[in-house]
C-alpha positions as a Python dict, from the first residue, in 0.01 Angstrom:
ca = {
    (1, 'X'): (0, 0, 0),
    (2, 'X'): (338, -210, -21),
    (3, 'X'): (630, -55, 141),
    (4, 'X'): (857, -19, -127),
    (5, 'X'): (1124, 243, -242),
    (6, 'X'): (1120, 389, -591),
    (7, 'X'): (1258, 234, -860),
    (8, 'X'): (1592, 366, -910),
    (9, 'X'): (1940, 279, -1042),
    (10, 'X'): (2055, 411, -678),
    (11, 'X'): (1975, 140, -462),
    (12, 'X'): (1804, 261, -145),
    (13, 'X'): (1682, 599, -298),
    (14, 'X'): (1290, 682, -206),
    (15, 'X'): (1054, 906, -348),
    (16, 'X'): (840, 1120, -113),
    (17, 'X'): (487, 953, -292),
    (18, 'X'): (570, 645, -116),
    (19, 'X'): (580, 529, 273),
    (20, 'X'): (889, 488, 461),
    (21, 'X'): (1097, 170, 312),
    (22, 'X'): (1351, -8, 538),
    (23, 'X'): (1599, -61, 280),
    (24, 'X'): (1917, -79, 527),
    (25, 'X'): (1959, -423, 677),
    (26, 'X'): (2135, -252, 988),
    (27, 'X'): (1768, -63, 1032),
    (28, 'X'): (1536, -334, 945),
    (29, 'X'): (1232, -291, 1097),
    (30, 'X'): (1254, 87, 1207),
    (31, 'X'): (1072, 326, 1038),
    (32, 'X'): (1386, 504, 817),
    (33, 'X'): (1423, 667, 453),
    (34, 'X'): (1694, 862, 247),
    (35, 'X'): (1508, 1066, 66),
    (36, 'X'): (1644, 1215, -277),
    (37, 'X'): (1553, 1461, -486),
    (38, 'X'): (1297, 1318, -662),
    (39, 'X'): (888, 1333, -593),
    (40, 'X'): (852, 1711, -485),
    (41, 'X'): (733, 2010, -663),
    (42, 'X'): (1063, 2296, -649),
    (43, 'X'): (1148, 2410, -968),
    (44, 'X'): (1512, 2470, -1139),
    (45, 'X'): (1831, 2393, -930),
    (46, 'X'): (1592, 2268, -623),
    (47, 'X'): (1408, 2051, -825),
    (48, 'X'): (1239, 1870, -712),
    (49, 'X'): (1211, 1740, -356),
    (50, 'X'): (1403, 2035, -155),
    (51, 'X'): (1352, 1971, 221),
    (52, 'X'): (1585, 2293, 370),
    (53, 'X'): (1400, 2547, 500),
    (54, 'X'): (1769, 2753, 447),
    (55, 'X'): (1780, 2720, 102),
    (56, 'X'): (1658, 3043, -111),
    (57, 'X'): (1363, 2835, -256),
    (58, 'X'): (1023, 2930, -270),
    (59, 'X'): (890, 2856, 79),
    (60, 'X'): (574, 2724, 24),
    (61, 'X'): (752, 2475, -232),
    (62, 'X'): (934, 2363, 59),
    (63, 'X'): (648, 2338, 300),
    (64, 'X'): (499, 2120, 71),
    (65, 'X'): (786, 1919, -1),
    (66, 'X'): (830, 1859, 373),
    (67, 'X'): (455, 1776, 382),
    (68, 'X'): (508, 1516, 134),
    (69, 'X'): (822, 1349, 375),
    (70, 'X'): (569, 1364, 682),
    (71, 'X'): (334, 1190, 476),
    (72, 'X'): (526, 915, 404),
    (73, 'X'): (566, 888, 735),
    (74, 'X'): (188, 952, 816),
    (75, 'X'): (274, 1204, 1048),
    (76, 'X'): (171, 1616, 1030),
    (77, 'X'): (433, 1824, 910),
    (78, 'X'): (450, 1965, 1268),
    (79, 'X'): (582, 1589, 1363),
    (80, 'X'): (865, 1612, 1127),
    (81, 'X'): (1111, 1778, 1365),
    (82, 'X'): (1501, 1863, 1315),
    (83, 'X'): (1749, 2063, 1475),
    (84, 'X'): (1952, 2352, 1358),
    (85, 'X'): (2238, 2247, 1236),
    (86, 'X'): (2571, 2433, 1312),
    (87, 'X'): (2804, 2147, 1229),
    (88, 'X'): (2868, 2137, 1600),
    (89, 'X'): (2966, 1812, 1841),
    (90, 'X'): (2579, 1908, 1991),
    (91, 'X'): (2268, 1598, 2030),
    (92, 'X'): (1967, 1698, 2205),
    (93, 'X'): (1665, 1464, 2320),
    (94, 'X'): (1375, 1559, 2219),
    (95, 'X'): (1030, 1416, 2381),
    (96, 'X'): (746, 1603, 2179),
    (97, 'X'): (792, 1864, 1875),
    (98, 'X'): (979, 2200, 1980),
    (99, 'X'): (729, 2443, 2115),
    (100, 'X'): (927, 2736, 2004),
    (101, 'X'): (1288, 2801, 1786),
    (102, 'X'): (1478, 2508, 1722),
    (103, 'X'): (1790, 2404, 1940),
    (104, 'X'): (2158, 2446, 1764),
    (105, 'X'): (2255, 2114, 1744),
    (106, 'X'): (2352, 1830, 1512),
    (107, 'X'): (2204, 1490, 1645),
    (108, 'X'): (1864, 1400, 1815),
    (109, 'X'): (1734, 1096, 2017),
    (110, 'X'): (1391, 1024, 2104),
    (111, 'X'): (1264, 710, 2287),
    (112, 'X'): (908, 860, 2228),
    (113, 'X'): (658, 740, 1907),
    (114, 'X'): (454, 984, 1717),
    (115, 'X'): (717, 1198, 1526),
    (116, 'X'): (954, 1172, 1304),
    (117, 'X'): (1323, 1280, 1387),
    (118, 'X'): (1492, 1448, 1022),
    (119, 'X'): (1864, 1570, 960),
    (120, 'X'): (1919, 1744, 609),
    (121, 'X'): (2217, 1706, 430),
    (122, 'X'): (2389, 1793, 47),
    (123, 'X'): (2691, 1606, 68),
    (124, 'X'): (2778, 1565, 458),
    (125, 'X'): (2638, 1242, 602),
    (126, 'X'): (2333, 1175, 722),
    (127, 'X'): (2325, 857, 994),
    (128, 'X'): (2016, 712, 1143),
    (129, 'X'): (2081, 521, 1444),
    (130, 'X'): (1842, 277, 1654),
    (131, 'X'): (1821, 61, 1941),
    (132, 'X'): (1528, -154, 1846),
    (133, 'X'): (1491, -353, 2192),
    (134, 'X'): (1516, -78, 2379),
    (135, 'X'): (1315, 166, 2185),
    (136, 'X'): (1516, 460, 2124),
    (137, 'X'): (1620, 627, 1788),
    (138, 'X'): (1847, 899, 1660),
    (139, 'X'): (1965, 1070, 1350),
    (140, 'X'): (2302, 1270, 1295),
    (141, 'X'): (2445, 1511, 1085),
    (142, 'X'): (2798, 1415, 1000),
    (143, 'X'): (3032, 1668, 771),
    (144, 'X'): (3363, 1653, 838),
    (145, 'X'): (3396, 1921, 1122),
    (146, 'X'): (3126, 1722, 1274),
    (147, 'X'): (3255, 1385, 1252),
    (148, 'X'): (3618, 1445, 1383),
    (149, 'X'): (3461, 1664, 1642),
    (150, 'X'): (3273, 1415, 1776),
    (151, 'X'): (2873, 1440, 1677),
    (152, 'X'): (2873, 1065, 1636),
    (153, 'X'): (3043, 978, 1983),
    (154, 'X'): (2760, 1259, 2106),
    (155, 'X'): (2492, 1094, 1990),
    (156, 'X'): (2584, 718, 2111),
    (157, 'X'): (2649, 845, 2451),
    (158, 'X'): (2328, 1021, 2418),
    (159, 'X'): (2117, 682, 2338),
    (160, 'X'): (2307, 510, 2600),
    (161, 'X'): (2169, 741, 2879),
    (162, 'X'): (1808, 661, 2755),
    (163, 'X'): (1864, 333, 2775),
    (164, 'X'): (2022, 212, 2446),
    (165, 'X'): (2233, -117, 2473),
    (166, 'X'): (2256, -265, 2117),
    (167, 'X'): (2295, 4, 1875),
    (168, 'X'): (2300, -30, 1504),
    (169, 'X'): (2321, 269, 1241),
    (170, 'X'): (2330, 328, 855),
    (171, 'X'): (2477, 610, 706),
    (172, 'X'): (2299, 752, 433),
    (173, 'X'): (2403, 927, 83),
    (174, 'X'): (2694, 1180, 106),
    (175, 'X'): (2942, 1260, -119),
    (176, 'X'): (3217, 953, -153),
    (177, 'X'): (3586, 928, -203),
    (178, 'X'): (3595, 973, -548),
    (179, 'X'): (3407, 1309, -562),
    (180, 'X'): (3573, 1430, -198),
    (181, 'X'): (3879, 1617, -300),
    (182, 'X'): (4070, 1804, -56),
    (183, 'X'): (4392, 1970, 8),
    (184, 'X'): (4758, 1901, 210),
    (185, 'X'): (4581, 2106, 516),
    (186, 'X'): (4268, 1934, 544),
    (187, 'X'): (4472, 1577, 565),
    (188, 'X'): (4672, 1748, 800),
    (189, 'X'): (4417, 1814, 1036),
    (190, 'X'): (4293, 1491, 1061),
    (191, 'X'): (4652, 1308, 1118),
    (192, 'X'): (4729, 1528, 1389),
    (193, 'X'): (4422, 1438, 1552),
    (194, 'X'): (4522, 1075, 1502),
    (195, 'X'): (4776, 952, 1282),
    (196, 'X'): (4572, 626, 1157),
    (197, 'X'): (4292, 890, 988),
    (198, 'X'): (4573, 877, 712),
    (199, 'X'): (4383, 509, 602),
    (200, 'X'): (4082, 746, 488),
    (201, 'X'): (4336, 963, 243),
    (202, 'X'): (4381, 843, -116),
    (203, 'X'): (4615, 1044, -361),
    (204, 'X'): (4493, 1302, -596),
    (205, 'X'): (4650, 1506, -866),
    (206, 'X'): (4958, 1699, -753),
    (207, 'X'): (4902, 1748, -383),
    (208, 'X'): (4541, 1645, -361),
    (209, 'X'): (4408, 1432, -178),
    (210, 'X'): (4063, 1234, -163),
    (211, 'X'): (3900, 1210, 189),
    (212, 'X'): (3675, 881, 283),
    (213, 'X'): (3382, 1067, 481),
    (214, 'X'): (3166, 783, 521),
    (215, 'X'): (3440, 554, 560),
    (216, 'X'): (3567, 774, 859),
    (217, 'X'): (3161, 817, 1026),
    (218, 'X'): (3227, 450, 1056),
    (219, 'X'): (3506, 446, 1232),
    (220, 'X'): (3394, 689, 1482),
    (221, 'X'): (3066, 482, 1555),
    (222, 'X'): (3227, 167, 1547),
    (223, 'X'): (3521, 309, 1816),
    (224, 'X'): (3166, 417, 2008),
    (225, 'X'): (3093, 68, 2027),
    (226, 'X'): (2820, 3, 1721),
    (227, 'X'): (2808, -309, 1625),
    (228, 'X'): (2655, -332, 1298),
    (229, 'X'): (2695, -23, 1068),
    (230, 'X'): (2563, 9, 760),
    (231, 'X'): (2705, 246, 465),
    (232, 'X'): (2499, 332, 139),
    (233, 'X'): (2668, 308, -176),
    (234, 'X'): (2502, 636, -294),
    (235, 'X'): (2737, 963, -366),
    (236, 'X'): (2562, 1234, -387),
    (237, 'X'): (2804, 1461, -576),
    (238, 'X'): (2843, 1199, -874),
    (239, 'X'): (2454, 1091, -899),
    (240, 'X'): (2317, 1447, -992),
    (241, 'X'): (1965, 1256, -1062),
    (242, 'X'): (1913, 1146, -749),
    (243, 'X'): (2057, 1410, -464),
    (244, 'X'): (2138, 1751, -414),
    (245, 'X'): (2496, 1842, -326),
    (246, 'X'): (2689, 2159, -231),
    (247, 'X'): (2980, 2081, -436),
    (248, 'X'): (2852, 2015, -728),
    (249, 'X'): (2660, 2328, -693),
    (250, 'X'): (2992, 2479, -621),
    (251, 'X'): (3137, 2317, -954),
    (252, 'X'): (2836, 2446, -1126),
    (253, 'X'): (2862, 2804, -991),
    (254, 'X'): (2456, 2767, -936),
    (255, 'X'): (2424, 3002, -612),
    (256, 'X'): (2284, 2743, -407),
    (257, 'X'): (2163, 2401, -383),
    (258, 'X'): (1896, 2180, -218),
    (259, 'X'): (1907, 1940, 103),
    (260, 'X'): (1833, 1586, 120),
    (261, 'X'): (1624, 1470, 416),
    (262, 'X'): (1706, 1106, 615),
    (263, 'X'): (1408, 1046, 873),
    (264, 'X'): (1331, 807, 1150),
    (265, 'X'): (1054, 690, 1402),
    (266, 'X'): (958, 451, 1620),
    (267, 'X'): (638, 310, 1538),
}
């Protein structure tokens, strides 16, 4: 079977029925994928590939969806590992699937083959990183709180502690500036952190602003020394057919939402 993403007007979208596709130039040669909402078994607002164990979806449907994601990497579901995401700056190193409860963190790093690192998102930015020569890969969950709090700095530091030097990164499907309307207090928080952050905000209606989350994440990665960074031009909030979105679910008063999955592994 050839390594091809599912045909879709949204570039870089992968169906769980297909194997991992190397569609980020920055991560070429590293097994990675950004899974959208197609190719699963969930119904209703979770249709169809919902990977979120924390959602109110049918647990058996989520289990099957995660099995399909793991199968796309040719591993068992127990080898698809993640963390208990809490919008923190905490990154952890993993050498084998967790024997018990997942740690509370928002990024994970490994230099061991045989399992798949995964991150769940529904508008926050999934960031996959690798140093192919050193054999180190990582996955990070970067919402605005984690990004400004230092999760991307932490993941790069932890990768370097385990031998990484030439790190490349891909920022996957997330909410983009046109969809990310915020209030003046949100912008003020970023300007207080660094006045140069003004460049990530655009005017909206009245006092509203529009925040560039992937652009801000890329700037944090660049400041941390990451040389090559891809931003996939995929807005989770705007592309309802292709991605789960928390903000869209709030607008629609859906009550809950599914989760997209980003994953990366050493061969």
